[in-house]
CHARMM internal coordinates of N, CA and C (Angstrom, degrees):
IC EDIT
DIST 1 N 1 CA 1.4921
DIST 1 CA 1 C 1.5274
ANGL 1 N 1 CA 1 C 108.52
DIST 1 C 2 N 1.3103
ANGL 1 CA 1 C 2 N 116.35
DIHE 1 N 1 CA 1 C 2 N 138.63
DIST 2 N 2 CA 1.4518
ANGL 1 C 2 N 2 CA 121.23
DIHE 1 CA 1 C 2 N 2 CA 178.05
DIST 2 CA 2 C 1.5207
ANGL 2 N 2 CA 2 C 109.55
DIHE 1 C 2 N 2 CA 2 C -76.09
DIST 2 C 3 N 1.3205
ANGL 2 CA 2 C 3 N 115.95
DIHE 2 N 2 CA 2 C 3 N -178.23
DIST 3 N 3 CA 1.4811
ANGL 2 C 3 N 3 CA 119.98
DIHE 2 CA 2 C 3 N 3 CA 178.19
DIST 3 CA 3 C 1.5141
ANGL 3 N 3 CA 3 C 109.97
DIHE 2 C 3 N 3 CA 3 C -55.68
DIST 3 C 4 N 1.3337
ANGL 3 CA 3 C 4 N 116.76
DIHE 3 N 3 CA 3 C 4 N 133.26
DIST 4 N 4 CA 1.4733
ANGL 3 C 4 N 4 CA 120.31
DIHE 3 CA 3 C 4 N 4 CA -177.13
DIST 4 CA 4 C 1.5316
ANGL 4 N 4 CA 4 C 112.17
DIHE 3 C 4 N 4 CA 4 C -66.25
DIST 4 C 5 N 1.3256
ANGL 4 CA 4 C 5 N 114.95
DIHE 4 N 4 CA 4 C 5 N 147.31
DIST 5 N 5 CA 1.4668
ANGL 4 C 5 N 5 CA 120.71
DIHE 4 CA 4 C 5 N 5 CA 175.61
DIST 5 CA 5 C 1.5284
ANGL 5 N 5 CA 5 C 109.76
DIHE 4 C 5 N 5 CA 5 C -87.03
DIST 5 C 6 N 1.3154
ANGL 5 CA 5 C 6 N 115.29
DIHE 5 N 5 CA 5 C 6 N 145.04
DIST 6 N 6 CA 1.4690
ANGL 5 C 6 N 6 CA 122.62
DIHE 5 CA 5 C 6 N 6 CA 177.10
DIST 6 CA 6 C 1.5313
ANGL 6 N 6 CA 6 C 108.15
DIHE 5 C 6 N 6 CA 6 C -112.31
DIST 6 C 7 N 1.3448
ANGL 6 CA 6 C 7 N 115.14
DIHE 6 N 6 CA 6 C 7 N 149.35
DIST 7 N 7 CA 1.4587
ANGL 6 C 7 N 7 CA 120.32
DIHE 6 CA 6 C 7 N 7 CA 169.91
DIST 7 CA 7 C 1.5270
ANGL 7 N 7 CA 7 C 107.81
DIHE 6 C 7 N 7 CA 7 C -130.06
DIST 7 C 8 N 1.3094
ANGL 7 CA 7 C 8 N 115.51
DIHE 7 N 7 CA 7 C 8 N 153.90
DIST 8 N 8 CA 1.4624
ANGL 7 C 8 N 8 CA 120.83
DIHE 7 CA 7 C 8 N 8 CA 176.71
DIST 8 CA 8 C 1.5132
ANGL 8 N 8 CA 8 C 106.56
DIHE 7 C 8 N 8 CA 8 C -116.56
DIST 8 C 9 N 1.3375
ANGL 8 CA 8 C 9 N 115.98
DIHE 8 N 8 CA 8 C 9 N 128.15
DIST 9 N 9 CA 1.4373
ANGL 8 C 9 N 9 CA 122.69
DIHE 8 CA 8 C 9 N 9 CA -178.75
DIST 9 CA 9 C 1.5296
ANGL 9 N 9 CA 9 C 108.65
DIHE 8 C 9 N 9 CA 9 C -116.93
DIST 9 C 10 N 1.3460
ANGL 9 CA 9 C 10 N 118.64
DIHE 9 N 9 CA 9 C 10 N 120.85
DIST 10 N 10 CA 1.4643
ANGL 9 C 10 N 10 CA 122.33
DIHE 9 CA 9 C 10 N 10 CA 178.13
DIST 10 CA 10 C 1.5325
ANGL 10 N 10 CA 10 C 106.91
DIHE 9 C 10 N 10 CA 10 C -116.67
DIST 10 C 11 N 1.3247
ANGL 10 CA 10 C 11 N 115.04
DIHE 10 N 10 CA 10 C 11 N 119.28
DIST 11 N 11 CA 1.4536
ANGL 10 C 11 N 11 CA 121.83
DIHE 10 CA 10 C 11 N 11 CA -179.64
DIST 11 CA 11 C 1.5263
ANGL 11 N 11 CA 11 C 110.75
DIHE 10 C 11 N 11 CA 11 C -71.13
DIST 11 C 12 N 1.3628
ANGL 11 CA 11 C 12 N 116.13
DIHE 11 N 11 CA 11 C 12 N 133.20
DIST 12 N 12 CA 1.4587
ANGL 11 C 12 N 12 CA 120.60
DIHE 11 CA 11 C 12 N 12 CA 175.75
DIST 12 CA 12 C 1.5425
ANGL 12 N 12 CA 12 C 111.27
DIHE 11 C 12 N 12 CA 12 C -105.14
DIST 12 C 13 N 1.3393
ANGL 12 CA 12 C 13 N 115.85
DIHE 12 N 12 CA 12 C 13 N 4.38
DIST 13 N 13 CA 1.4641
ANGL 12 C 13 N 13 CA 122.32
DIHE 12 CA 12 C 13 N 13 CA 176.20
DIST 13 CA 13 C 1.5201
ANGL 13 N 13 CA 13 C 107.49
DIHE 12 C 13 N 13 CA 13 C -155.24
DIST 13 C 14 N 1.3296
ANGL 13 CA 13 C 14 N 116.95
DIHE 13 N 13 CA 13 C 14 N 162.01
DIST 14 N 14 CA 1.4586
ANGL 13 C 14 N 14 CA 121.99
DIHE 13 CA 13 C 14 N 14 CA 175.54
DIST 14 CA 14 C 1.5262
ANGL 14 N 14 CA 14 C 110.50
DIHE 13 C 14 N 14 CA 14 C -68.45
DIST 14 C 15 N 1.3304
ANGL 14 CA 14 C 15 N 117.91
DIHE 14 N 14 CA 14 C 15 N 144.97
DIST 15 N 15 CA 1.4410
ANGL 14 C 15 N 15 CA 122.07
DIHE 14 CA 14 C 15 N 15 CA 172.97
DIST 15 CA 15 C 1.5099
ANGL 15 N 15 CA 15 C 116.92
DIHE 14 C 15 N 15 CA 15 C 83.99
DIST 15 C 16 N 1.3322
ANGL 15 CA 15 C 16 N 118.06
DIHE 15 N 15 CA 15 C 16 N 21.04
DIST 16 N 16 CA 1.4790
ANGL 15 C 16 N 16 CA 120.67
DIHE 15 CA 15 C 16 N 16 CA 175.29
DIST 16 CA 16 C 1.5014
ANGL 16 N 16 CA 16 C 108.84
DIHE 15 C 16 N 16 CA 16 C -69.48
DIST 16 C 17 N 1.3400
ANGL 16 CA 16 C 17 N 116.86
DIHE 16 N 16 CA 16 C 17 N 129.01
DIST 17 N 17 CA 1.4652
ANGL 16 C 17 N 17 CA 122.57
DIHE 16 CA 16 C 17 N 17 CA 179.44
DIST 17 CA 17 C 1.5227
ANGL 17 N 17 CA 17 C 110.73
DIHE 16 C 17 N 17 CA 17 C -100.73
DIST 17 C 18 N 1.3385
ANGL 17 CA 17 C 18 N 115.89
DIHE 17 N 17 CA 17 C 18 N 135.07
DIST 18 N 18 CA 1.4404
ANGL 17 C 18 N 18 CA 122.31
DIHE 17 CA 17 C 18 N 18 CA 174.61
DIST 18 CA 18 C 1.5388
ANGL 18 N 18 CA 18 C 105.03
DIHE 17 C 18 N 18 CA 18 C -119.40
DIST 18 C 19 N 1.3414
ANGL 18 CA 18 C 19 N 116.01
DIHE 18 N 18 CA 18 C 19 N 118.16
DIST 19 N 19 CA 1.4659
ANGL 18 C 19 N 19 CA 121.37
DIHE 18 CA 18 C 19 N 19 CA -175.16
DIST 19 CA 19 C 1.5047
ANGL 19 N 19 CA 19 C 109.42
DIHE 18 C 19 N 19 CA 19 C -118.53
DIST 19 C 20 N 1.3390
ANGL 19 CA 19 C 20 N 116.36
DIHE 19 N 19 CA 19 C 20 N 123.93
DIST 20 N 20 CA 1.4563
ANGL 19 C 20 N 20 CA 121.38
DIHE 19 CA 19 C 20 N 20 CA 177.88
DIST 20 CA 20 C 1.5209
ANGL 20 N 20 CA 20 C 110.37
DIHE 19 C 20 N 20 CA 20 C -90.35
DIST 20 C 21 N 1.3249
ANGL 20 CA 20 C 21 N 116.29
DIHE 20 N 20 CA 20 C 21 N 136.93
DIST 21 N 21 CA 1.4748
ANGL 20 C 21 N 21 CA 122.39
DIHE 20 CA 20 C 21 N 21 CA -178.32
DIST 21 CA 21 C 1.5242
ANGL 21 N 21 CA 21 C 109.78
DIHE 20 C 21 N 21 CA 21 C -114.79
DIST 21 C 22 N 1.3257
ANGL 21 CA 21 C 22 N 117.39
DIHE 21 N 21 CA 21 C 22 N 141.65
DIST 22 N 22 CA 1.4562
ANGL 21 C 22 N 22 CA 121.77
DIHE 21 CA 21 C 22 N 22 CA -176.23
DIST 22 CA 22 C 1.5141
ANGL 22 N 22 CA 22 C 113.65
DIHE 21 C 22 N 22 CA 22 C -79.55
DIST 22 C 23 N 1.3351
ANGL 22 CA 22 C 23 N 115.07
DIHE 22 N 22 CA 22 C 23 N 164.90
DIST 23 N 23 CA 1.4626
ANGL 22 C 23 N 23 CA 122.32
DIHE 22 CA 22 C 23 N 23 CA 172.23
DIST 23 CA 23 C 1.5332
ANGL 23 N 23 CA 23 C 108.30
DIHE 22 C 23 N 23 CA 23 C -90.05
DIST 23 C 24 N 1.3363
ANGL 23 CA 23 C 24 N 116.31
DIHE 23 N 23 CA 23 C 24 N 170.20
DIST 24 N 24 CA 1.4369
ANGL 23 C 24 N 24 CA 120.59
DIHE 23 CA 23 C 24 N 24 CA 173.83
DIST 24 CA 24 C 1.5119
ANGL 24 N 24 CA 24 C 113.78
DIHE 23 C 24 N 24 CA 24 C 111.10
DIST 24 C 25 N 1.3225
ANGL 24 CA 24 C 25 N 114.81
DIHE 24 N 24 CA 24 C 25 N -174.24
DIST 25 N 25 CA 1.4854
ANGL 24 C 25 N 25 CA 120.78
DIHE 24 CA 24 C 25 N 25 CA -177.53
DIST 25 CA 25 C 1.5018
ANGL 25 N 25 CA 25 C 111.86
DIHE 24 C 25 N 25 CA 25 C -65.09
DIST 25 C 26 N 1.3485
ANGL 25 CA 25 C 26 N 116.92
DIHE 25 N 25 CA 25 C 26 N -37.33
DIST 26 N 26 CA 1.4633
ANGL 25 C 26 N 26 CA 122.78
DIHE 25 CA 25 C 26 N 26 CA -179.69
DIST 26 CA 26 C 1.5170
ANGL 26 N 26 CA 26 C 109.92
DIHE 25 C 26 N 26 CA 26 C -111.97
DIST 26 C 27 N 1.3375
ANGL 26 CA 26 C 27 N 116.47
DIHE 26 N 26 CA 26 C 27 N 104.25
DIST 27 N 27 CA 1.4626
ANGL 26 C 27 N 27 CA 119.10
DIHE 26 CA 26 C 27 N 27 CA 179.10
DIST 27 CA 27 C 1.5313
ANGL 27 N 27 CA 27 C 108.48
DIHE 26 C 27 N 27 CA 27 C -76.54
DIST 27 C 28 N 1.3507
ANGL 27 CA 27 C 28 N 114.90
DIHE 27 N 27 CA 27 C 28 N 128.68
DIST 28 N 28 CA 1.4627
ANGL 27 C 28 N 28 CA 120.70
DIHE 27 CA 27 C 28 N 28 CA -178.43
DIST 28 CA 28 C 1.5038
ANGL 28 N 28 CA 28 C 110.01
DIHE 27 C 28 N 28 CA 28 C -135.14
DIST 28 C 29 N 1.3390
ANGL 28 CA 28 C 29 N 116.42
DIHE 28 N 28 CA 28 C 29 N 156.74
DIST 29 N 29 CA 1.4627
ANGL 28 C 29 N 29 CA 120.87
DIHE 28 CA 28 C 29 N 29 CA 172.00
DIST 29 CA 29 C 1.5214
ANGL 29 N 29 CA 29 C 108.48
DIHE 28 C 29 N 29 CA 29 C -71.41
DIST 29 C 30 N 1.3381
ANGL 29 CA 29 C 30 N 117.88
DIHE 29 N 29 CA 29 C 30 N 133.87
DIST 30 N 30 CA 1.4656
ANGL 29 C 30 N 30 CA 117.76
DIHE 29 CA 29 C 30 N 30 CA 177.02
DIST 30 CA 30 C 1.5285
ANGL 30 N 30 CA 30 C 113.68
DIHE 29 C 30 N 30 CA 30 C -126.34
DIST 30 C 31 N 1.3289
ANGL 30 CA 30 C 31 N 117.50
DIHE 30 N 30 CA 30 C 31 N -10.60
DIST 31 N 31 CA 1.4510
ANGL 30 C 31 N 31 CA 117.96
DIHE 30 CA 30 C 31 N 31 CA -179.52
DIST 31 CA 31 C 1.5478
ANGL 31 N 31 CA 31 C 108.18
DIHE 30 C 31 N 31 CA 31 C -159.41
DIST 31 C 32 N 1.3278
ANGL 31 CA 31 C 32 N 117.00
DIHE 31 N 31 CA 31 C 32 N 139.06
DIST 32 N 32 CA 1.4624
ANGL 31 C 32 N 32 CA 122.18
DIHE 31 CA 31 C 32 N 32 CA 177.10
DIST 32 CA 32 C 1.5160
ANGL 32 N 32 CA 32 C 110.09
DIHE 31 C 32 N 32 CA 32 C -133.20
DIST 32 C 33 N 1.3116
ANGL 32 CA 32 C 33 N 116.19
DIHE 32 N 32 CA 32 C 33 N 137.08
DIST 33 N 33 CA 1.4621
ANGL 32 C 33 N 33 CA 122.60
DIHE 32 CA 32 C 33 N 33 CA 173.68
DIST 33 CA 33 C 1.5258
ANGL 33 N 33 CA 33 C 109.28
DIHE 32 C 33 N 33 CA 33 C -128.21
DIST 33 C 34 N 1.3065
ANGL 33 CA 33 C 34 N 116.68
DIHE 33 N 33 CA 33 C 34 N 148.50
DIST 34 N 34 CA 1.4504
ANGL 33 C 34 N 34 CA 122.13
DIHE 33 CA 33 C 34 N 34 CA 173.88
DIST 34 CA 34 C 1.5366
ANGL 34 N 34 CA 34 C 108.48
DIHE 33 C 34 N 34 CA 34 C -114.46
DIST 34 C 35 N 1.3331
ANGL 34 CA 34 C 35 N 116.32
DIHE 34 N 34 CA 34 C 35 N 131.83
DIST 35 N 35 CA 1.4478
ANGL 34 C 35 N 35 CA 121.02
DIHE 34 CA 34 C 35 N 35 CA 179.53
DIST 35 CA 35 C 1.5267
ANGL 35 N 35 CA 35 C 108.30
DIHE 34 C 35 N 35 CA 35 C -115.95
DIST 35 C 36 N 1.3257
ANGL 35 CA 35 C 36 N 115.83
DIHE 35 N 35 CA 35 C 36 N 144.38
DIST 36 N 36 CA 1.4684
ANGL 35 C 36 N 36 CA 122.29
DIHE 35 CA 35 C 36 N 36 CA 173.26
DIST 36 CA 36 C 1.5101
ANGL 36 N 36 CA 36 C 109.19
DIHE 35 C 36 N 36 CA 36 C -99.04
DIST 36 C 37 N 1.2999
ANGL 36 CA 36 C 37 N 116.13
DIHE 36 N 36 CA 36 C 37 N 164.63
DIST 37 N 37 CA 1.4869
ANGL 36 C 37 N 37 CA 121.75
DIHE 36 CA 36 C 37 N 37 CA -176.68
DIST 37 CA 37 C 1.5021
ANGL 37 N 37 CA 37 C 111.64
DIHE 36 C 37 N 37 CA 37 C -51.34
DIST 37 C 38 N 1.3471
ANGL 37 CA 37 C 38 N 115.36
DIHE 37 N 37 CA 37 C 38 N 128.04
DIST 38 N 38 CA 1.4556
ANGL 37 C 38 N 38 CA 121.41
DIHE 37 CA 37 C 38 N 38 CA 179.42
DIST 38 CA 38 C 1.5017
ANGL 38 N 38 CA 38 C 115.13
DIHE 37 C 38 N 38 CA 38 C 90.29
DIST 38 C 39 N 1.3438
ANGL 38 CA 38 C 39 N 117.63
DIHE 38 N 38 CA 38 C 39 N -16.37
DIST 39 N 39 CA 1.4666
ANGL 38 C 39 N 39 CA 119.63
DIHE 38 CA 38 C 39 N 39 CA 179.05
DIST 39 CA 39 C 1.5312
ANGL 39 N 39 CA 39 C 110.51
DIHE 38 C 39 N 39 CA 39 C -73.46
DIST 39 C 40 N 1.3160
ANGL 39 CA 39 C 40 N 114.62
DIHE 39 N 39 CA 39 C 40 N 146.66
DIST 40 N 40 CA 1.4561
ANGL 39 C 40 N 40 CA 121.44
DIHE 39 CA 39 C 40 N 40 CA -177.32
DIST 40 CA 40 C 1.5392
ANGL 40 N 40 CA 40 C 108.13
DIHE 39 C 40 N 40 CA 40 C -122.51
DIST 40 C 41 N 1.3054
ANGL 40 CA 40 C 41 N 115.57
DIHE 40 N 40 CA 40 C 41 N 136.48
DIST 41 N 41 CA 1.4756
ANGL 40 C 41 N 41 CA 120.91
DIHE 40 CA 40 C 41 N 41 CA 174.75
DIST 41 CA 41 C 1.5215
ANGL 41 N 41 CA 41 C 108.75
DIHE 40 C 41 N 41 CA 41 C -125.70
DIST 41 C 42 N 1.3248
ANGL 41 CA 41 C 42 N 115.65
DIHE 41 N 41 CA 41 C 42 N 134.47
DIST 42 N 42 CA 1.4704
ANGL 41 C 42 N 42 CA 120.92
DIHE 41 CA 41 C 42 N 42 CA 174.11
DIST 42 CA 42 C 1.5007
ANGL 42 N 42 CA 42 C 105.16
DIHE 41 C 42 N 42 CA 42 C -104.34
DIST 42 C 43 N 1.3532
ANGL 42 CA 42 C 43 N 116.57
DIHE 42 N 42 CA 42 C 43 N 121.17
DIST 43 N 43 CA 1.4512
ANGL 42 C 43 N 43 CA 122.23
DIHE 42 CA 42 C 43 N 43 CA -176.18
DIST 43 CA 43 C 1.5314
ANGL 43 N 43 CA 43 C 110.04
DIHE 42 C 43 N 43 CA 43 C -119.19
DIST 43 C 44 N 1.3140
ANGL 43 CA 43 C 44 N 115.43
DIHE 43 N 43 CA 43 C 44 N 157.08
DIST 44 N 44 CA 1.4658
ANGL 43 C 44 N 44 CA 121.53
DIHE 43 CA 43 C 44 N 44 CA -174.85
DIST 44 CA 44 C 1.5016
ANGL 44 N 44 CA 44 C 111.20
DIHE 43 C 44 N 44 CA 44 C -131.81
DIST 44 C 45 N 1.3379
ANGL 44 CA 44 C 45 N 115.16
DIHE 44 N 44 CA 44 C 45 N 134.83
DIST 45 N 45 CA 1.4704
ANGL 44 C 45 N 45 CA 119.54
DIHE 44 CA 44 C 45 N 45 CA 172.03
DIST 45 CA 45 C 1.5117
ANGL 45 N 45 CA 45 C 106.87
DIHE 44 C 45 N 45 CA 45 C -80.71
DIST 45 C 46 N 1.3378
ANGL 45 CA 45 C 46 N 118.77
DIHE 45 N 45 CA 45 C 46 N 133.49
DIST 46 N 46 CA 1.4555
ANGL 45 C 46 N 46 CA 123.12
DIHE 45 CA 45 C 46 N 46 CA -175.90
DIST 46 CA 46 C 1.5048
ANGL 46 N 46 CA 46 C 110.34
DIHE 45 C 46 N 46 CA 46 C -132.02
DIST 46 C 47 N 1.3287
ANGL 46 CA 46 C 47 N 116.10
DIHE 46 N 46 CA 46 C 47 N -171.24
DIST 47 N 47 CA 1.4452
ANGL 46 C 47 N 47 CA 119.95
DIHE 46 CA 46 C 47 N 47 CA 177.01
DIST 47 CA 47 C 1.5331
ANGL 47 N 47 CA 47 C 111.78
DIHE 46 C 47 N 47 CA 47 C -67.21
DIST 47 C 48 N 1.3465
ANGL 47 CA 47 C 48 N 116.31
DIHE 47 N 47 CA 47 C 48 N -18.64
DIST 48 N 48 CA 1.4784
ANGL 47 C 48 N 48 CA 120.97
DIHE 47 CA 47 C 48 N 48 CA 179.15
DIST 48 CA 48 C 1.5270
ANGL 48 N 48 CA 48 C 112.72
DIHE 47 C 48 N 48 CA 48 C -100.83
DIST 48 C 49 N 1.3101
ANGL 48 CA 48 C 49 N 117.61
DIHE 48 N 48 CA 48 C 49 N -25.84
DIST 49 N 49 CA 1.4579
ANGL 48 C 49 N 49 CA 121.44
DIHE 48 CA 48 C 49 N 49 CA -177.22
DIST 49 CA 49 C 1.5244
ANGL 49 N 49 CA 49 C 111.68
DIHE 48 C 49 N 49 CA 49 C -106.93
DIST 49 C 50 N 1.3108
ANGL 49 CA 49 C 50 N 115.88
DIHE 49 N 49 CA 49 C 50 N 116.74
DIST 50 N 50 CA 1.4690
ANGL 49 C 50 N 50 CA 119.87
DIHE 49 CA 49 C 50 N 50 CA -177.76
DIST 50 CA 50 C 1.5159
ANGL 50 N 50 CA 50 C 113.23
DIHE 49 C 50 N 50 CA 50 C -105.24
DIST 50 C 51 N 1.3452
ANGL 50 CA 50 C 51 N 116.40
DIHE 50 N 50 CA 50 C 51 N -20.18
DIST 51 N 51 CA 1.4670
ANGL 50 C 51 N 51 CA 119.22
DIHE 50 CA 50 C 51 N 51 CA -176.74
DIST 51 CA 51 C 1.5520
ANGL 51 N 51 CA 51 C 107.80
DIHE 50 C 51 N 51 CA 51 C -154.08
DIST 51 C 52 N 1.3282
ANGL 51 CA 51 C 52 N 114.25
DIHE 51 N 51 CA 51 C 52 N 160.80
DIST 52 N 52 CA 1.4716
ANGL 51 C 52 N 52 CA 120.93
DIHE 51 CA 51 C 52 N 52 CA 173.76
DIST 52 CA 52 C 1.5115
ANGL 52 N 52 CA 52 C 108.56
DIHE 51 C 52 N 52 CA 52 C -134.75
DIST 52 C 53 N 1.2978
ANGL 52 CA 52 C 53 N 113.97
DIHE 52 N 52 CA 52 C 53 N 139.43
DIST 53 N 53 CA 1.4568
ANGL 52 C 53 N 53 CA 121.23
DIHE 52 CA 52 C 53 N 53 CA 176.97
DIST 53 CA 53 C 1.5295
ANGL 53 N 53 CA 53 C 107.18
DIHE 52 C 53 N 53 CA 53 C -111.93
DIST 53 C 54 N 1.3316
ANGL 53 CA 53 C 54 N 116.22
DIHE 53 N 53 CA 53 C 54 N 131.14
DIST 54 N 54 CA 1.4574
ANGL 53 C 54 N 54 CA 120.99
DIHE 53 CA 53 C 54 N 54 CA -177.84
DIST 54 CA 54 C 1.5237
ANGL 54 N 54 CA 54 C 108.12
DIHE 53 C 54 N 54 CA 54 C -121.14
DIST 54 C 55 N 1.3393
ANGL 54 CA 54 C 55 N 115.99
DIHE 54 N 54 CA 54 C 55 N 122.45
DIST 55 N 55 CA 1.4620
ANGL 54 C 55 N 55 CA 121.97
DIHE 54 CA 54 C 55 N 55 CA 179.72
DIST 55 CA 55 C 1.5386
ANGL 55 N 55 CA 55 C 107.87
DIHE 54 C 55 N 55 CA 55 C -112.10
DIST 55 C 56 N 1.3215
ANGL 55 CA 55 C 56 N 114.44
DIHE 55 N 55 CA 55 C 56 N 134.43
DIST 56 N 56 CA 1.4574
ANGL 55 C 56 N 56 CA 119.45
DIHE 55 CA 55 C 56 N 56 CA 179.31
DIST 56 CA 56 C 1.5026
ANGL 56 N 56 CA 56 C 109.83
DIHE 55 C 56 N 56 CA 56 C 107.87
DIST 56 C 57 N 1.3058
ANGL 56 CA 56 C 57 N 116.20
DIHE 56 N 56 CA 56 C 57 N -178.50
DIST 57 N 57 CA 1.4561
ANGL 56 C 57 N 57 CA 122.30
DIHE 56 CA 56 C 57 N 57 CA -176.41
DIST 57 CA 57 C 1.5377
ANGL 57 N 57 CA 57 C 109.55
DIHE 56 C 57 N 57 CA 57 C -89.19
DIST 57 C 58 N 1.3360
ANGL 57 CA 57 C 58 N 115.21
DIHE 57 N 57 CA 57 C 58 N 116.32
DIST 58 N 58 CA 1.4627
ANGL 57 C 58 N 58 CA 120.18
DIHE 57 CA 57 C 58 N 58 CA -177.13
DIST 58 CA 58 C 1.5179
ANGL 58 N 58 CA 58 C 110.34
DIHE 57 C 58 N 58 CA 58 C -150.32
DIST 58 C 59 N 1.3177
ANGL 58 CA 58 C 59 N 114.68
DIHE 58 N 58 CA 58 C 59 N 156.96
DIST 59 N 59 CA 1.4561
ANGL 58 C 59 N 59 CA 121.55
DIHE 58 CA 58 C 59 N 59 CA 172.60
DIST 59 CA 59 C 1.5341
ANGL 59 N 59 CA 59 C 106.68
DIHE 58 C 59 N 59 CA 59 C -105.56
DIST 59 C 60 N 1.3294
ANGL 59 CA 59 C 60 N 116.14
DIHE 59 N 59 CA 59 C 60 N 124.69
DIST 60 N 60 CA 1.4732
ANGL 59 C 60 N 60 CA 120.99
DIHE 59 CA 59 C 60 N 60 CA -177.47
DIST 60 CA 60 C 1.5134
ANGL 60 N 60 CA 60 C 108.16
DIHE 59 C 60 N 60 CA 60 C -115.50
DIST 60 C 61 N 1.3517
ANGL 60 CA 60 C 61 N 115.30
DIHE 60 N 60 CA 60 C 61 N 123.55
DIST 61 N 61 CA 1.4437
ANGL 60 C 61 N 61 CA 122.06
DIHE 60 CA 60 C 61 N 61 CA -179.41
DIST 61 CA 61 C 1.5207
ANGL 61 N 61 CA 61 C 109.11
DIHE 60 C 61 N 61 CA 61 C -110.54
DIST 61 C 62 N 1.3329
ANGL 61 CA 61 C 62 N 116.44
DIHE 61 N 61 CA 61 C 62 N 126.43
DIST 62 N 62 CA 1.4765
ANGL 61 C 62 N 62 CA 121.90
DIHE 61 CA 61 C 62 N 62 CA 179.70
DIST 62 CA 62 C 1.5270
ANGL 62 N 62 CA 62 C 108.14
DIHE 61 C 62 N 62 CA 62 C -129.32
DIST 62 C 63 N 1.3256
ANGL 62 CA 62 C 63 N 116.24
DIHE 62 N 62 CA 62 C 63 N 178.12
DIST 63 N 63 CA 1.4571
ANGL 62 C 63 N 63 CA 121.82
DIHE 62 CA 62 C 63 N 63 CA 175.59
DIST 63 CA 63 C 1.5232
ANGL 63 N 63 CA 63 C 110.45
DIHE 62 C 63 N 63 CA 63 C -65.04
DIST 63 C 64 N 1.3248
ANGL 63 CA 63 C 64 N 117.07
DIHE 63 N 63 CA 63 C 64 N -17.63
DIST 64 N 64 CA 1.4714
ANGL 63 C 64 N 64 CA 123.25
DIHE 63 CA 63 C 64 N 64 CA -176.97
DIST 64 CA 64 C 1.4991
ANGL 64 N 64 CA 64 C 113.41
DIHE 63 C 64 N 64 CA 64 C -96.36
DIST 64 C 65 N 1.3388
ANGL 64 CA 64 C 65 N 117.26
DIHE 64 N 64 CA 64 C 65 N -4.37
DIST 65 N 65 CA 1.4567
ANGL 64 C 65 N 65 CA 121.14
DIHE 64 CA 64 C 65 N 65 CA 178.80
DIST 65 CA 65 C 1.5122
ANGL 65 N 65 CA 65 C 111.92
DIHE 64 C 65 N 65 CA 65 C 133.06
DIST 65 C 66 N 1.3352
ANGL 65 CA 65 C 66 N 115.81
DIHE 65 N 65 CA 65 C 66 N -166.45
DIST 66 N 66 CA 1.4511
ANGL 65 C 66 N 66 CA 123.36
DIHE 65 CA 65 C 66 N 66 CA -177.02
DIST 66 CA 66 C 1.5130
ANGL 66 N 66 CA 66 C 108.89
DIHE 65 C 66 N 66 CA 66 C -116.45
DIST 66 C 67 N 1.3324
ANGL 66 CA 66 C 67 N 115.74
DIHE 66 N 66 CA 66 C 67 N 137.48
DIST 67 N 67 CA 1.4561
ANGL 66 C 67 N 67 CA 121.71
DIHE 66 CA 66 C 67 N 67 CA 177.23
DIST 67 CA 67 C 1.5251
ANGL 67 N 67 CA 67 C 108.18
DIHE 66 C 67 N 67 CA 67 C -135.84
DIST 67 C 68 N 1.3281
ANGL 67 CA 67 C 68 N 116.99
DIHE 67 N 67 CA 67 C 68 N 146.75
DIST 68 N 68 CA 1.4722
ANGL 67 C 68 N 68 CA 121.61
DIHE 67 CA 67 C 68 N 68 CA 176.78
DIST 68 CA 68 C 1.4979
ANGL 68 N 68 CA 68 C 108.65
DIHE 67 C 68 N 68 CA 68 C -110.68
DIST 68 C 69 N 1.3394
ANGL 68 CA 68 C 69 N 116.15
DIHE 68 N 68 CA 68 C 69 N 134.38
DIST 69 N 69 CA 1.4628
ANGL 68 C 69 N 69 CA 118.97
DIHE 68 CA 68 C 69 N 69 CA 174.30
DIST 69 CA 69 C 1.5128
ANGL 69 N 69 CA 69 C 108.08
DIHE 68 C 69 N 69 CA 69 C -83.04
DIST 69 C 70 N 1.3168
ANGL 69 CA 69 C 70 N 116.03
DIHE 69 N 69 CA 69 C 70 N 160.78
DIST 70 N 70 CA 1.4619
ANGL 69 C 70 N 70 CA 122.52
DIHE 69 CA 69 C 70 N 70 CA -176.78
DIST 70 CA 70 C 1.5186
ANGL 70 N 70 CA 70 C 110.14
DIHE 69 C 70 N 70 CA 70 C -79.41
DIST 70 C 71 N 1.3267
ANGL 70 CA 70 C 71 N 115.54
DIHE 70 N 70 CA 70 C 71 N 152.82
DIST 71 N 71 CA 1.4579
ANGL 70 C 71 N 71 CA 120.18
DIHE 70 CA 70 C 71 N 71 CA 172.40
DIST 71 CA 71 C 1.5110
ANGL 71 N 71 CA 71 C 110.09
DIHE 70 C 71 N 71 CA 71 C -71.50
DIST 71 C 72 N 1.3122
ANGL 71 CA 71 C 72 N 115.34
DIHE 71 N 71 CA 71 C 72 N 152.80
DIST 72 N 72 CA 1.4766
ANGL 71 C 72 N 72 CA 119.29
DIHE 71 CA 71 C 72 N 72 CA 176.24
DIST 72 CA 72 C 1.5093
ANGL 72 N 72 CA 72 C 109.93
DIHE 71 C 72 N 72 CA 72 C -73.63
DIST 72 C 73 N 1.3224
ANGL 72 CA 72 C 73 N 114.52
DIHE 72 N 72 CA 72 C 73 N 147.62
DIST 73 N 73 CA 1.4671
ANGL 72 C 73 N 73 CA 120.10
DIHE 72 CA 72 C 73 N 73 CA 179.60
DIST 73 CA 73 C 1.4897
ANGL 73 N 73 CA 73 C 111.05
DIHE 72 C 73 N 73 CA 73 C -81.99
END
COOR INIT
IC SEED 1 N 1 CA 1 C
IC BUILD
C-alpha cells in the first residue's frame, strides 16, 4: 500500500457522524465518531479503512479538493 491519504472533516452542526468502513469481501462499520459544531477531525485511510461515511453538515478537505455535505432534513 502506498502512503495513506488523509482527510480533514470540520463539523458545521452538532452531531456530525464519521463512520469508518473496513476493507475486504464484507464491508463493515469498524469505528464511529461524533463531532460537534466547529470540531475538526483528521482521518486516515489505512490497510483496514477503505471508506468513510459522513452524516450531517460538514466540510471535507481532501487531496482532491473541498466538498460540503448536505444538512439533514
